[in-house]
N, C-alpha and C positions, 0 to 999 in steps of 0.2 A: 504494500500500500504506500502510495506517495501522495504528498500534499504540498500545495504551494499557495501562499496567501499574500496579499498586499494590504497594509493598514489603511483604513479609511481616512481621507483628509477632508471629507465633506459631511456635514451634519445638517439634516433638514430640520428647520425650526418647527416647534409644535403647532404653530398656527399657519403654516405655509400651505398654499394651494396653487394649482396650475395657472389660475387666472391672474395671480399677482403680477407676473411678468408683463402682462398686457397693460395694466393700469399704472404700473411703475414707469414703464417706458413713456406713457402719455404724460406723466408728471415730470419726469426728468429730461426728456428729449422729445417733445411733441412733433418736431419737424423731421425727425429721423425717418428715412424711407425703410419701412419694415417689409413691404411687399412690392412687387411689380406684377400687375395683372394684365392679361391680354384683353383689351377692349377694342372692338372694331379693327382688329389686325395690328394694333400697336400696343407696346408695353407701357402702361400708365403707372406712375408711382402711387403707393398708398402709404401715407405717413402713420406714425404711431398714434397721433391724435385721431385720425380718421378711422383707423382700425378699432381703437378703443371705443369710439362713439358708436360704430356699427355693432360691436359686440354688446355694448350696454343696452342699446335699443332693442336688439334682437332678444337678449335675455329678458328684458321687460315684457316683450311680446309673449315669450314662453310662460312667464309667470302669470300674465293676464289670461292665458288659455288654460290655466289650471295645473301647470306642471309644478310638482312639489319636489323638495329635496329627496334625492334617492330614486326618483322615477327614471326608468330607462327610455331612451329615445333612439330609434334606429336612424342610420345615416347611410343611404344607398346612392352612390354617385361615383363618377370618374374622378380622378385627381384634378381638382380645380380650386380656385381661391375660396369659393363658397364652402368647400369641405372644411377648411381650416377655420373659417369664420363661424360656421355652425358648431364645430367642435368646441371652440372656446366659449361660445354663447351658452351651450349646454352646461359646461362646467361652471360658468358664471351664475347660472340659475340653480346651481347645486344638484343638477341631474347627472345621469350616467349615459355616456355614448355607447351605442351598440353598432359597430361597423358591419355593413353588409356589402359584399362585392357586387359591383354593378352588373355582372353577368350571371348572378345567381338565378337558379330556377325558382318557380313558384313554390315547389316543395321545400327547397332550402330556405327561402324567405319565411315560409310558414313556421319552420322549426326554430329559426333564430329569433324571430319576433315573438313567437308563441312561448318558447322556453324562457326567454328573458323577461316576458311580461311587459313588453314595450307599450307605452301609452300613446306614443306618436312616432312618426317616421318622416324623415326628409327623403324625398326621391328627386332624381335629377330631371327625368323626362316623362313623356307620355307612356313610353314603353315600360318604365319602372312602375309608374302609377298603375298601369294595367296588370302588371305582375302581382303587385300587392293586392289589387282588387280581386284577383282570382281566389285569394285565400283569406280575404277580409272576414268572411263568415266564421272562420276557424279561430280568429284572433279576438277573444272576448275583451281583452284589456285595451285594444287599440281604439283610440278616439279621434285622432287627427292624422291626415296624410297631407304633407305640404310639398308642393312641387317647386323646385328651385327655378326652373325655366318658365314657371307660370306666374311669377310675381309674388310668390309666397313670402319672401323676406320683407318686401315693402308692406304687405298686409299685416305681418306679425308686428313690424315696427309701429305701424299705426294703431294696432290693437293694444299695444303697451303704452299708449300715450298717457294713461291715467296712473301708471306706475312710475314713481319718482326715482331719481338717481339714488337717493338715500335708501329706498326700498331694495334696489338692486344691490347696493353695497352691503346692506345687511344680509341679504341672501347669499351673496358671494362669499362672505366670511363664515358661512355655516359649516362647510367641509373642513376637515383636518387632514393631515398626511395619511391617516389610516382610513379615510373615507374612500369608498369605491369610486373610481374615475371612469372606467370602461370595462366592458365585457367583450372580449375578442374570441369569437368562435373559430376553433381550429379543428381540422380533421385528424382523427387518430387513425391507427391501422385497422381498427374494427369499430363497429357501432356508429352511433350518431356523433356529430361534432360536439365537443365539450367547450364550454365557455370559460375562458381564463379571466379571473378577477384581478385586475391591476388597479392599484390605488394611486392617489395623488402623490404619496411619498415614493412609491416605486418609480414613477416617471421622473419626479424631481431629482431623486438620488442618481438614477442612471444617466439622465441627460446632463446634469451638472458635472458628474464625475467623468463621463466619457468625453464631453466637449472640452473640459479642462485639459484632459490628456491630449486631445487633438487641437490644441490651441493654435497651431500653425494653420489649421483650416478655419476655425471659428475666431477670426481676428478682425480688427478694424478694417472696414472696406471689403470684407468678404461677401460672397453671394453664391447662391446655388439655385439650380432649376430642378424642381421635383417632378419626376415623371413616373415613379413607381406608385402602385396603388396605396393610398393612405389608409385603406382598410387593413393593410399589412403593418405589423408592429415596427418593421424596419424603417419605413418612411415616416411613421408616426413619431418615433423617437427623434428623428432628424428635425421634424417639424417643431417639436417641443424645444429641442436644443437651439434652433434658430431663433425662436421667439425669446427664449431665455437669454441668449447672448446678443439679441438685436441684430441678427444677420439678415441681410436682404434675401428674400425668398420669392421664387416664382413657381407657377404650377402649369403643367401641360400634361395631357394624356394622348396627344396626337403624335404617336411615335414615328409615323411616316414622315412628318416634317420636323423631327427632333433636331437634325443637324442644322436646319435653317433657324430654328429657335435658339440653338446654341450660338450661332453666329451673331444674332442680334442681342441676346441676353448677356453673353460673355460671362458665364459663371467662373468662379475661382476654384470651386471644387464641385464634384458631382457624386452621387451614389447610384450604383447600377448593379446589375447581375453580370456574371461572367460572359454570357452570350453577347452582351453589348460590346465588351472589349474584344471578343473573338470576331464580331462583325467588323469592327474598326480595323483590326489587323488583317483579316482576310480580304476585306474590300480594298485596302491599300495595296496589299500584295498582288491581287488580281489586276488591279488597275495598272500597277507598275509593269507587270509582265505583258499585259495587253498593249502597252505603249512601245514595245520593241525589246529586243534582246539587251540592249545597253541599259535601258531603264530597269529591266528585271534584274540584271547583274548588280546594278547600283543598289537596288532595294535589298537584295540578299546580303550584300556586304554590310549595308547599314544595319540590317537585322542582326547579324552576327556580332557586329561591334557594340550594339546597344546591350545585348545579353552579356557579352564579355565585360563591358564597362560596369554593369550592375553587379555581376558576380565578384569582380575585383573590388568594387566599392564595399560589398558586404564583408570581404576579407579584411578590409582596412587599408588597402593600398592599390591605387590605379597606376598601371604602368605608363611610362611616358608615350610609348607608341599608341597604346589604346586611347590615351587622353587626346593625342593629336588627331587620331582618326575620328574620335567622338566629336571633337570640335568641328571638324570639316563636315561630317554628316549632319550635325545639328543645323547647319545653314542650308544644306542641300535637301535633307529628307525630314528630320525630326520636327523642324518648325512647321512644315506643312501638315504633319500629322496632328500636332497640337492645335493648328488652326481649325481642323475638322471639329474639334470640341469647343470652339469659341476663341481659342488663342490665349486665354488666361488661366486655363485649368492647370494647376500644379499638383493637385492631389485628387484621388478618387477613393471612395469607400465601396468595397465589393461585398456582396452577400448573395445568398441563394444557391451556393454551390462552390466547389473548389475552382479557383482560377487557374491553377497549374503554375508550377514554379517558373517554367521558361517564359510563359506569357507575362507573369509578374515581373521578371527580370527585364523583359523587352520594354514594357511600359515605363518602368523606372529609368531605363536607359535612355528613353526619348524625352524624359523630363516630366512624366506624369506618374507619380508614385501611387500605386494601388495598395491600399491598406485593407487586409482581410482580418476578420474577427469571428467570434463564435458566440452563439446564444440562442435563445428560443423565445417564443411568446411568453412562456412562463417566467423568463428572466428579464422581461421588459426590454428585450432585444440585446442588451449588452452584458456579456460575461467576461470575455477576453478580447484583446485587441492588439494588433501591431500598431506602432506609433511611428511618426516620421523619423525620430532619432533613436528608436528602439524597435527595429524591424528584422524579422527573419523570414524571408520569402519562402513560402511553402508551409508555414505554420499559421495558426490563428492567433498568435500573440500570447502575451501574459495576461493574468487576471486584472480587471479594473480594481482601483483602490476600494477596499471594503469587501472584496470578493475572495472566497476561498475555493480552490479547485482541488478535489481529491480523486485519485485513481484507486478504485476499489480493488480487492484481490482478484475479482473476475475481469478487471479491465474497464468496468463502467465508469463514466465520468459523473462525479457527484459535485454539486454546487451549493454554496451557502452565501447569503449576503442580503443586504437591504433591498435589492432589486428583485428578489424572488417573489413571485405572485403569492396571494394569500390562499388560493385554492380554486377548484373548479366550481362553477355556478351550479348550485343545487345537486352536487355530486360528491357527498362526503366520502364515499368509498374510494373513488378514484383519487381524491385529494390525499387521503390517509396513505394510500399505496405509493403515490408519487413523492410525498414528503416524509416518508418513513425515516425515523431516526434523526429528524431535524435537518436532513439533507434532501435537496431536490435531485431525484434520480432521472438523468437525462435519457437513458436508454442508448446513448452513444458510447463507443469504445474509443479510448484515446491514450496518449502517452505524454508524459511531462519530461522535459530534459532538465539538465542540471541548472539551467538559467531560468527555468519557469515557463518556457514556451510550450504551448499545448499543440499537439497534432491529433487530428481525428483520423482513426484508422478503420472504423467499422461501426456496426450496429449490433446490439445485444441479440436481436431477433435472428441474426444471421448465424448465431452459434448452432452447431449441429448436434442433435441428440443421438448418440450411438446406441447400439443394441444393449450395451452395458449401462445405459442411462447416464453416461458421463457426457458432459457438454464439452465440445471442442470446437475450435475454429480452424478453418483451412488456412495455413500460413502462406503468404505471398512471398515473392522473391526477396523482399526487404524485411520479412519477419512480421508484417502486418497481418491482421486477421481479415480474410476476404472469402468470398464465395468460390466454389470450385471453378465455375466458368470464368470468373474474374481472374483467378489464378492463371488460367491458360492465356488470357489476354495479356496479362502483365509479362509473362514469360515471352510471348511473341513480340511484345514491344521491346524487350531487352535485346532481342536478336536484331531489331531494326536500328539499333543505335549506331551501327556502322554506317548507315545511310543518312540521308537528309532528314532532319528532325523539324517538327513544327509544333505549334502550341497544343494541338490536339493530342500529339504523342505524350507530352508532359502531363496533360490532364488525365491520361489513362495510367501512365506508369508512375505518376506522382513526382515527377522531376527526378532530381538526383539526390533525394534525401539520404543522408548517411554519408555523403562525401565530405571529407574534412574541409575542402575548399569553400563549402557553402556555409560553414558555421561562423557566425559573427563573433567578434571578440567578446568575452564575458564582461559583464558590467552591470551596474544598477539599472533598474527599470527606466529611469530617466536621470540624467546627471543634474543634481541640484544647481540652481543658478540664483544668485542674489537678485531680488526684485524689490521694487518699491511697493509697499503695502499700504492700501487705503485705510483710513480710519474706520473703526468698527462701531456698529450700533450698540447702544448701551443695553438693549434688550437681548442681544445675542452674545453668546460667549463661545470661545474656541472649543472645538470638539475635544481636543487634547492639548494640554499645556506644554508637554514635553515631546520632543521628536522621538520617533521610534525607527528601528531599521526598516528599510524600504520593503523587504520581504524576507521570508524564510522558507527553506525547503526541507521537508522531511522525506527520507527515502528508505526503502527496504530492499535495495538491489540496484544493480547498475542501470544507468539510463540506456535506452535503446534508440537507435536512429529510426525515425518514423518517415512514412511516405504518405503523401496525399493520394486520394483515389477517386475514381468516378463515382458520383452519387447514385444511390438507388433510385429507381423510377417510381417506387411506391410513395404514397402520401404519408406525412407525419405532422404531428402537432407541435412544432418547435421553431425556434428562431435564433438569431445570432447577433453579437456585438463585441466590444473590446475594452481595453483598459491600460492602466499604468500605475507605478508606485507613488507613494506620498512625496510631494515635491513642493518647493516654494511656489506660490501662486503669483503670477504676473498681474499687476493691476491693469484693468482694462478701462480705457477712456469711455467705452460704450456703456459700461455698467452691465448689470445682469439682474437675475431674479432677486426678489426682495427678501425672501425668508429662507435662504440657504446659506449656512455658515461654512466658510472654508478655513481649514487649518493648514498653516504653512509650517515648514520645518524651522522657520526663523521667527515668524510672528503670526498673529491671527488676523484674518480679514473677514469682515462681515459686510454684506450688502445692505443697502437701505431697506427699512422694513415698515415704513409708514406709508399709507395711501391717502393722498389728499383728495377730498371730495371735489368733483368736477361739476360745474354748472351744466344744466341740460342745454344741448345745442338745438337750434331751430333751423328749419329749412325754409327759405323764402319761397314764395309762390313762383313757379316757373323755373326753379333751380333744378339742377340734375338730380336724378333719384339717389337716395342714400345707398342703394345697392345696384350699381350698374351691372349689366349682364356681361359675364365673361364669355369670350369667344375662343374658338379653336378646338372645341370638343369634337372628336371623330364621330362619325355616324355609327351607331351601334348595330351589330348584326343580330337581328331578332332570332335567327336560327341557332345561335350559340347559347347553351346553358352551362357551359363549362366554366370553371372558376378562372379569374384573370391572372395573367402573369406579369411581373413587373415590366418586362420589355415589350409585351404584346397585349397588355391588359388582362392577361391570365397569370396566376401565380406560378412560379417555377416549381420544379419537383422538390421533394423533401430534402431538407438541408442535410448535408454531410459536413461541410466545412464552409462556413460563410457567416456573414454578419447577421442574417435574419432568417427566421423560420420561413420555409417556402411552402408550407401547406396552405390550402385554401381556407377562406374564412367561413366556409360552410361545408 
């Protein structure tokens, strides 16, 4: 049994809620651009003051329609600005969001809304409204169906005219960190989908911890364009992290025009699934070879140089010849590849499956570092994470601060931390089984190395029961536990190593895990750096007064080299994210959430914690609507009832190694 933990450096205040960040941003920096939304084909800015006003008036409308604290409200829509707006309005009204994938069938909608006891549901289009209408007779608790494209938001805002801002503020402060924030339904291997209960504290802890570790991404002037389904916990935690850190965020679900949106929006970081990166690589490679032999040869040389540069960078020293070649190819090839993603992307967060070591090295070599992590819906997306200055390509990184990872005697990954969900909705039996012994049992098999990097090697259900009733796993070429057919594929890929390799080969054979030249130099989770620390609020105290070691490792045997592997095609109810050890916290000029206390190894920092009442805003006659319609939504295919994937509006296959759970929400 091996165990690795990182001390927590963030403590959620006892009165903190997810809506605090919205109204603190309005108070501290009302003109900050929090969102850019596509209206009539152009990206229009939405300031902190505008967003807070819309959230407040929409929450007032929900209260006027009889929504009470703790009521569940469904949300069925593509990724768009209104999704985030409704989510925060629901939280501000003290209610609970129940996401529903936009391509869910009537049967799936009936189960999710019926099991959760939803009293209302937001739908995006006529098609969604018709789907809910098919099963409305089965939903005894459902009282309201509001259509986003039918002016429902304006109607709700008008209905809440009699509800004062003071009433909204009082309702907003009703929840605590232990209050339920959302119920996300995920598909298991058998039976009906189970609802994961995630609290305000789960989201605040995970978002604040993870984004602080990824401070190179969540920094002043940063922006991102969300295109993964917000019904998925992966995109949801990024949404919360952006609002918490006041990062400009855009929404789109029109994947066919994604590159065009990248060119206009110019994000500084993105989150995606591996197939997006594969498409970028394969598209560039095919285009280069179609342009003639010379261009094909140039791309292949640039490809090899990018991988070599990243591998040498991971070893700690880049040779002068490789450095010179990399500099030349950066002007000829790499800059064009970065331009495809908008030209400003420096980092990407990948989830939904293993990226593959070679593809990861390729993108880091061209100047876009892809960070992989691991987690599940039950862990509020983030459990482990590679970081910009603490990365091991091919692994899913170290635990986030406050998280403990244990490898059980049978190889199963066990997790414990403040981001772990409180249980399955109305399913105490499954909750007791999953949280047995105070640990969350992931069902995944993994390995921890001496530096605390986690690698996913298989699934518990892939263990084979022999005639003697002993469980065993078929070992792969690198010692990992895989299925018999996968064993043959891996061995076949080993024989192909003498020939030309591509990203797909690494995705199958797991890269060159176990090779000494890929192991980074040992060191702490992140090197401490002195930073200016902002003054703390008197109501908030440091989580810990004395610094502690960044992490500790307990082991009962030698570490084994691990290899990533192709994910299973079956569905699973889990998700992924990442982390880092306790470090000094850099002060941010942008500010952050109001009631999250951060502990530094040198001093304590607390974010502002009071919310100033804001006078109600009025709209003059003839002024633009409070909720202008978002454009750019793709036309839905009525014939599809499959669940959406982040890159094609259907969720990817079950997670093996990635930042988020890839199982559908129904």
